[in-house]
C-alpha positions in Angstrom: 63.9 -88.5 44.2 62.7 -87.8 47.7 65.0 -85.1 48.5 63.8 -82.8 45.2 60.1 -84.1 47.0 61.3 -82.9 50.5 62.7 -79.4 49.0 58.7 -79.1 47.1 56.9 -80.2 49.9 58.7 -77.2 52.4 58.9 -74.6 49.6 54.7 -75.3 49.1 54.4 -75.8 52.6 56.6 -71.9 53.4 54.3 -70.6 50.7 51.2 -72.0 52.0 51.6 -70.3 55.4 53.1 -66.7 54.2 49.7 -66.7 52.3 47.6 -67.8 55.3 49.7 -64.7 57.3 48.4 -62.3 54.7 45.2 -63.3 54.9 45.0 -63.2 58.7 46.8 -59.5 58.1 44.3 -58.5 55.5 41.0 -59.5 58.3 42.6 -58.3 60.8 42.1 -61.9 62.7 43.4 -61.0 66.4 46.7 -62.8 67.6 45.0 -65.3 70.4 42.6 -66.7 67.1 45.7 -66.8 64.8 47.5 -69.1 66.8 44.3 -71.2 67.5 44.5 -72.0 63.9 47.7 -71.9 63.7 46.9 -75.2 66.0 44.7 -76.2 63.4 47.3 -76.8 60.8 50.0 -78.7 63.0 47.2 -80.6 64.7 46.1 -82.0 61.0 50.1 -82.3 60.1 50.5 -84.2 63.0 47.9 -86.7 62.5 49.1 -87.2 58.8 52.2 -88.0 60.6 50.6 -90.5 63.2 49.0 -92.2 60.4 52.2 -92.4 58.5 54.0 -93.7 61.3 50.9 -96.3 62.0 51.6 -97.6 58.3 55.3 -97.9 58.8 54.7 -100.2 62.1 51.8 -102.5 59.9 54.6 -102.7 57.1 58.0 -103.4 59.4 55.5 -106.3 61.6 54.2 -107.8 57.6 57.9 -107.8 56.7 58.5 -109.8 59.7 55.5 -111.8 59.4 56.4 -112.3 55.7 60.1 -113.2 56.0 59.4 -115.5 59.4 56.8 -117.8 56.4 59.2 -117.6 53.8 62.5 -118.4 55.8 60.0 -121.3 57.4 58.6 -122.9 53.8 62.9 -122.6 52.9 63.5 -124.9 55.7 60.4 -127.1 54.4 61.8 -127.3 50.7 65.6 -127.7 51.5 66.3 -124.3 49.8 68.1 -121.1 50.2 67.0 -119.0 52.1 66.0 -115.3 50.7 68.7 -112.7 50.2 67.1 -109.3 50.7 69.1 -106.6 48.8 70.3 -103.9 51.1 69.2 -100.5 50.8 65.8 -101.5 49.4 63.3 -99.8 50.7 60.4 -100.8 53.1 57.4 -101.4 50.6 59.4 -103.1 47.7 61.0 -105.2 50.3 57.3 -106.1 51.6 56.4 -107.2 48.1 60.1 -109.4 47.4 59.0 -110.7 50.5 55.0 -111.6 49.5 56.2 -112.9 45.5 58.7 -115.2 47.2 56.2 -116.7 49.7 53.6 -117.3 46.6 56.7 -119.1 44.7 57.3 -120.9 47.8 53.8 -121.8 48.7 53.1 -122.7 45.0 56.5 -125.7 45.6 55.5 -126.5 48.0 52.0 -127.3 47.2 53.2 -129.4 43.6 55.8 -131.2 46.0 52.8 -132.6 48.2 50.8 -133.4 45.2 53.4 -135.5 43.7 54.4 -136.9 46.7 50.8 -138.2 46.7 50.8 -139.2 43.2 54.0 -141.4 44.0 52.6 -142.8 46.8 49.4 -144.0 45.2 51.7 -145.5 42.6 53.8 -147.2 45.2 50.8 -148.3 47.0 49.8 -150.2 43.9 52.8 -151.7 43.7 53.2 -152.6 47.6 49.6 -154.8 46.6 50.4 -156.1 43.6 54.3 -157.4 44.9 53.8 -157.6 48.7 56.4 -154.9 49.0 56.9 -152.9 51.8 55.7 -149.0 51.2 58.6 -146.5 50.3 60.3 -144.7 53.2 60.6 -140.6 53.0 63.2 -140.6 56.1 60.7 -137.9 57.1 57.5 -136.1 57.5 58.1 -133.1 56.1 57.6 -131.7 52.1 60.3 -134.0 50.5 62.8 -132.6 48.6 63.5 -132.9 44.8 66.6 -135.2 45.2 64.0 -137.3 47.4 61.0 -137.0 44.9 63.7 -138.0 42.3 64.6 -141.3 44.3 61.5 -141.5 44.7 61.1 -141.8 40.9 63.4 -144.4 40.7 62.6 -146.7 43.0 59.2 -146.7 41.7 61.0 -147.2 38.0 62.5 -150.1 39.7 59.2 -151.6 40.7 58.1 -151.1 37.2 61.0 -153.1 36.3 60.6 -155.9 38.4 56.5 -155.7 37.3 57.5 -156.3 34.0 59.8 -159.2 34.6 57.3 -161.4 37.2 54.1 -160.7 34.6 56.8 -161.5 31.4 57.7 -165.0 33.7 54.1 -165.9 35.0 52.9 -165.4 31.6 55.4 -167.6 30.7 55.1 -170.0 32.8 51.0 -170.2 33.0 51.2 -170.8 29.8 53.7 -174.0 30.0 51.3 -174.8 32.2 48.6 -174.7 30.6 50.4 -177.0 28.0 51.2 -179.5 30.0 47.8 -179.8 31.6 45.8 -180.2 28.1 49.5 -182.8 27.3 48.5 -184.4 31.0 44.6 -184.4 30.9 46.2 -183.0 34.3 43.3 -181.7 37.3 43.7 -179.3 39.2 43.6 -181.1 43.0 44.3 -177.8 44.9 43.0 -174.4 45.6 46.6 -172.5 44.5 46.5 -174.9 41.7 42.8 -173.6 40.9 43.8 -170.3 41.0 46.7 -170.5 38.8 44.6 -172.3 35.9 41.3 -170.6 36.5 43.3 -167.0 36.7 42.2 -164.1 34.2 44.6 -162.2 32.0 44.2 -159.7 34.5 47.3 -160.4 37.3 46.8 -159.3 40.7 49.0 -161.1 42.5 53.0 -160.9 41.5 54.3 -162.0 44.2 57.8 -164.2 45.0 55.9 -166.6 46.7 52.9 -166.8 44.2 55.7 -167.1 41.4 57.0 -169.8 43.8 53.5 -172.0 44.0 53.8 -171.1 39.6 57.0 -173.0 38.8 56.5 -175.7 42.1 53.5 -176.3 40.0 55.0 -176.0 36.5 58.0 -178.2 37.8 55.3 -180.6 39.4 53.7 -181.3 36.1 57.0 -181.7 33.8 58.6 -184.5 36.1 55.2 -186.1 36.0 54.9 -185.3 31.7 59.0 -186.9 32.2 58.5 -189.5 34.3 55.4 -190.6 31.4 57.6 -190.3 28.3 60.2 -192.5 29.9 57.4 -194.9 30.8 56.3 -195.1 27.0 60.0 -195.0 25.7 60.5 -198.2 28.1 56.6 -199.7 26.7 58.0 -198.8 23.1 61.3 -200.3 23.5 59.5 -203.6 25.1 56.3 -203.6 22.7 59.4 -203.1 19.7 61.3 -206.0 21.5 58.3 -208.0 21.5 57.4 -207.3 17.8 61.0 -208.6 17.1 60.7 -211.1 19.0 57.2 -212.4 17.4 57.9 -210.8 13.8 54.6 -208.8 14.8 53.9 -208.0 10.6 54.6 -204.6 9.6 50.7 -203.6 9.2 49.7 -204.8 12.7 53.0 -202.3 14.0 51.3 -199.5 12.1 48.5 -200.1 13.5 49.6 -198.5 16.9 50.7 -194.9 14.7 47.0 -194.2 14.8 46.7 -194.5 18.8 50.1 -192.5 19.2 48.2 -188.8 18.9 46.8 -186.8 21.4 47.7 -186.4 25.5 50.2 -188.4 27.0 48.0 -190.7 29.4 46.2 -192.0 26.1 49.4 -193.0 24.6 50.6 -194.6 27.7 47.4 -196.1 28.0 47.5 -197.9 24.4 51.2 -198.3 24.7 50.6 -200.5 27.8 47.8 -202.5 26.0 50.2 -203.3 23.3 52.3 -203.8 26.2 49.9 -206.9 27.7 48.8 -208.1 24.6 52.5 -209.3 23.2 53.3 -210.4 26.7 50.1 -212.9 26.5 51.3 -213.2 22.1 55.0 -214.2 24.2 53.6 -216.7 26.6 52.1 -218.6 24.0 54.6 -218.6 21.3 57.8 -218.6 23.7 59.7 -221.6 21.7 59.4 -219.1 18.6 60.2 -216.1 21.1 63.2 -217.7 23.3 65.3 -218.8 19.5 64.9 -214.9 18.8 66.5 -214.4 21.5 68.8 -217.0 21.2 69.5 -215.1 17.4 70.4 -211.8 19.1 72.3 -213.4 21.9 74.5 -215.2 19.2 74.7 -211.5 17.5 76.6 -210.6 20.4 78.8 -212.9 21.6 79.9 -212.9 17.7 80.6 -209.0 18.7 82.1 -210.0 22.3 84.7 -212.3 20.4 83.3 -215.3 22.5 85.1 -219.0 22.3 83.0 -222.2 21.2 84.1 -222.7 24.9 82.7 -219.7 26.6 79.3 -220.1 24.6 78.9 -223.5 25.9 79.0 -221.6 29.6 75.4 -220.2 29.4 73.6 -223.5 29.8 70.1 -222.5 29.2 70.8 -221.1 25.7 71.3 -225.4 24.9 68.3 -225.9 26.8 65.4 -227.3 24.8 62.3 -227.1 27.7 61.1 -223.7 26.8 59.3 -222.0 29.1 59.3 -218.3 31.2 61.4 -218.9 33.4 64.1 -219.5 30.2 63.4 -216.5 28.7 64.5 -214.7 31.6 67.4 -216.2 32.0 68.2 -215.2 27.8 66.9 -211.5 28.4 69.7 -210.9 31.5 71.8 -212.6 29.6 71.5 -210.0 26.4 70.9 -207.6 28.8 74.2 -208.3 30.3 76.6 -209.0 26.9 75.0 -205.7 25.8 75.9 -203.9 29.1 80.2 -205.3 28.6 79.5 -204.4 24.8 79.0 -200.9 25.3 81.5 -200.2 28.1 84.4 -201.9 26.0 83.2 -200.8 22.3 86.1 -198.6 21.3 87.8 -202.1 21.9 85.6 -204.2 20.5 85.2 -201.7 17.4 89.4 -201.7 16.6 89.3 -206.3 17.3 86.7 -205.7 14.5 88.6 -203.5 12.7 91.8 -205.9 12.6 89.7 -208.5 11.2 88.7 -206.8 8.5 92.1 -205.0 7.5 92.9 -209.1 8.1 90.7 -210.7 5.8 92.0 -207.4 3.4 95.3 -208.5 3.7 94.3 -212.5 2.7 92.6 -211.5 0.2 95.6 -209.3 -1.5 97.4 -212.6 -1.0 95.4 -214.4 -2.9 95.6 -211.2 -5.6 99.1 -212.0 -5.4 99.1 -215.8 -6.6 96.9 -215.2 -9.2 99.2 -215.3 -13.0 95.9 -213.0 -14.6 97.0 -209.9 -12.2 99.3 -208.8 -14.8 97.0 -209.6 -18.0 94.7 -206.4 -18.9 95.3 -204.6 -15.9 93.9 -201.4 -17.2 95.4 -199.8 -14.2 94.3 -201.8 -11.6 97.0 -203.0 -10.4 98.2 -200.0 -10.1 95.1 -198.9 -7.8 95.7 -202.9 -5.5 99.3 -201.6 -4.8 98.5 -198.3 -3.2 96.2 -199.7 -1.5 97.9 -202.5 -0.6 100.8 -199.7 0.8 97.9 -197.8 2.9 97.4 -201.2 4.3 101.1 -201.8 5.1 101.0 -198.7 7.2 98.3 -199.2 8.9 98.2 -202.9 9.7 100.7 -202.8 12.7 100.0 -199.4 13.8 96.9 -200.7 14.3 97.6 -203.6 16.6 100.3 -202.1 18.4 97.9 -199.7 19.4 95.2 -202.4 20.6 98.0 -204.4 22.0 98.5 -201.5 24.6 94.8 -200.8 25.0 94.6 -204.6 26.0 97.4 -204.2 28.7 95.5 -201.0 30.7 91.9 -203.0 30.3 94.0 -205.7 31.5 95.8 -204.0 34.4 92.6 -202.1 35.3 90.4 -205.6 35.4 93.2 -208.0 36.8 92.2 -210.4 34.1 93.2 -211.8 30.6 91.5 -210.2 28.0 90.6 -212.8 25.6 89.9 -213.1 21.8 88.1 -216.2 20.6 89.4 -218.1 24.0 93.0 -216.3 23.7 94.6 -213.4 24.7 94.7 -211.2 21.9 98.4 -211.8 21.2 98.1 -215.3 21.0 95.0 -215.2 18.4 97.1 -212.8 16.2 99.7 -215.0 16.0 98.1 -217.8 15.6 96.4 -216.2 12.9 99.8 -215.8 10.7 100.6 -219.2 12.1 97.7 -221.2 10.4 97.7 -218.7 7.2 101.9 -219.5 7.1 100.5 -223.2 7.1 98.7 -223.0 4.1 101.0 -220.7 2.3 103.3 -224.0 2.5 100.9 -226.2 2.2 99.5 -224.6 -1.3 103.1 -224.4 -2.3 103.7 -227.9 -2.0 100.6 -228.9 -3.6 101.3 -226.5 -6.5 104.9 -228.2 -7.0 104.2 -231.6 -6.5 101.1 -231.1 -9.2 104.0 -229.7 -11.2 106.3 -232.5 -10.5 103.7 -235.0 -11.0 102.5 -233.5 -14.9 106.1 -233.4 -15.7 106.4 -237.1 -15.1 103.2 -237.4 -16.9 104.3 -235.7 -19.7 108.0 -237.4 -19.8 106.2 -241.1 -19.2 104.3 -240.9 -22.4 107.0 -238.8 -24.5 105.1 -235.5 -24.9 107.2 -232.4 -25.1 106.4 -229.7 -22.5 105.6 -226.5 -23.0 108.2 -223.7 -22.5 107.7 -221.7 -19.3 107.3 -218.3 -19.3 108.7 -215.7 -17.7 106.7 -215.7 -14.1 107.1 -219.6 -14.7 110.7 -220.2 -15.0 112.9 -220.4 -11.9 115.4 -218.0 -13.7 116.9 -219.5 -16.8 115.9 -216.9 -19.7 115.3 -218.8 -23.7 117.2 -216.4 -26.6 115.6 -216.5 -30.0 118.4 -218.7 -31.2 117.7 -221.7 -28.9 114.7 -221.6 -30.1 115.1 -221.4 -33.5 118.0 -224.3 -33.5 116.7 -227.8 -33.9 116.6 -229.8 -30.4 116.8 -233.9 -30.7 114.0 -235.1 -28.7 116.6 -237.4 -26.6 118.8 -234.1 -25.7 115.1 -232.7 -24.8 114.0 -235.5 -22.1 117.2 -235.6 -21.1 117.0 -231.4 -19.9 113.4 -232.5 -18.8 114.2 -235.5 -16.8 116.5 -233.2 -15.2 114.0 -230.8 -14.6 112.4 -232.8 -13.4 113.6 -234.3 -11.3 115.0 -230.8 -9.6 111.4 -230.5 -9.1 110.7 -233.7 -7.4 113.9 -233.0 -5.1 112.2 -229.4 -3.7 108.8 -231.1 -3.3 110.5 -233.6 -1.3 112.3 -230.2 0.9 109.1 -228.9 1.4 107.2 -232.1 2.6 110.1 -232.0 5.3 109.8 -227.8 5.8 105.5 -228.8 6.8 107.1 -231.6 9.1 109.0 -229.8 11.0 106.0 -227.4 11.2 106.7 -225.0 8.5 109.9 -223.6 9.8 112.1 -222.3 7.1 115.5 -221.2 6.1 114.6 -218.9 3.3 114.5 -215.0 3.2 111.0 -213.5 3.7 112.4 -210.3 1.8 113.3 -210.8 -1.4 114.1 -207.8 -4.1 111.5 -205.0 -5.0 109.9 -205.8 -1.2 108.5 -209.4 -3.0 107.6 -211.7 0.2 109.3 -215.5 -1.0 108.6 -216.8 1.8 106.7 -216.6 5.3 108.1 -215.5 8.3 108.6 -218.5 10.8 107.7 -216.5 14.0 105.2 -213.5 14.5 108.1 -211.3 15.8 110.1 -212.3 12.5 107.3 -211.0 10.8 106.2 -208.2 12.5 109.5 -207.2 11.5 110.4 -208.1 8.2 106.6 -206.1 7.5 108.1 -203.3 9.0 111.1 -203.1 6.9 109.0 -203.4 4.6 106.9 -200.6 5.3 109.7 -198.7 5.7 111.0 -199.2 2.0 107.8 -199.1 0.9 108.3 -195.2 1.8 110.8 -195.1 -1.2 109.3 -197.8 -3.7 105.5 -197.1 -3.5 105.3 -200.8 -4.0 104.1 -203.2 -1.9 104.0 -207.1 -2.8 103.0 -210.0 -0.8 104.1 -213.1 -1.0 104.6 -214.7 -4.6 103.0 -218.3 -4.4 
């Protein structure tokens, strides 16, 4: 395009000079005038050229200035420098530079404005959270990455503010509840600031939160101490009520004072405790007797023998005084502690006692002939219960034995039950049971022998024995139908009486020999027809019966 314009300009200039030359010739203008006028055209062209050259110089200076400014902005904004296109005209270059310069200047102003806004937020957080201002690392215009990092930092501060504000509100709410519950009056300026501060929180520093939590902890400790005192007073009152046998209506009257703040409840409990203490002093005998009942209960729980109980001499003192009451209270506290420490062991012994009583009940039922009449399934239930008892009784005994051995190793002394070592106590129970069974059997046989002798003396005919009472003889239908003469019947009865009498004498000798018998402890169908002579023999027989019972499903006690 520029070449075309140049050719056209040259053609127009040549044409104009030719036309001017023709005019000079037609007008007959002299040569010197022609030369003068031609110089005028040249001067005009020189002026035009000079002006255009000046414009070019100004354009170059503008381009250089814009380029320098743009480079400086690019450096400040931390962006890439402007890249010029190859062969671009100066005017277009200046225009492009101006556009880029305006864009970079706007970016600079936007970043400065954003930085100022972020700094204002940071300052607000600093005042609220007592943090240090954010450092950009340099004083120039921040880069986009630096602004993003600043925004992330402020976002973390916002989260910290939210967490601290929630923590502050929660702690303050608890403090206000405790203050109301404890009737607490703030003392220090910090406490007053915390309690009087409105909802517009102006300080969420760590120091403020720490002081807030300190106050909360202080109030919680104070409440806990008051609650402990109230519980102790209530326990003391409950004991005094029981000891003094205070009516239920008077006890319920205290409930009306148990509302409101803790100090009010504590004051009411303290007043009631003081009143009961005074009443206790006035009723020392009644109170001491109540404590003695409690002491007796723990003696029984701890299986104290009479000798052990007699060690506590104040129990038998009739001179009722405050000192005597204190001795009893101290003894009860000691026994309670002793029982709680060894509760598992005492509960095991108590369970053994229950099983022992159940075993004796089964023994009693086994001697009752009516158990086979109108049974209605009761006999089967009884046998199942007996089987369960048989499986668990000895197992419990062995467990207790092992626990007691560990206890004796730990405390280096004997564990006594009713004044005896546990196994000696168990063996004594079996021995007493065996002697009672032997004595009962002797009395039964003696009574039967005496009855037969009376019947023989007066000539009456004894009753035909049932299958249970028979000693093994079976009376058939033919024998019952046949007629017996009285002489032969009397002879048979006399023989029977004589055998029973001899057997009674044998039993008497057995009792005199400390109950030892040569009878077999276990007979057919696992029925025990005599008691073992020693505890170890009984355990062996009981274990054998337990093993057999797994197959038969029935365990029968000693037939009496």
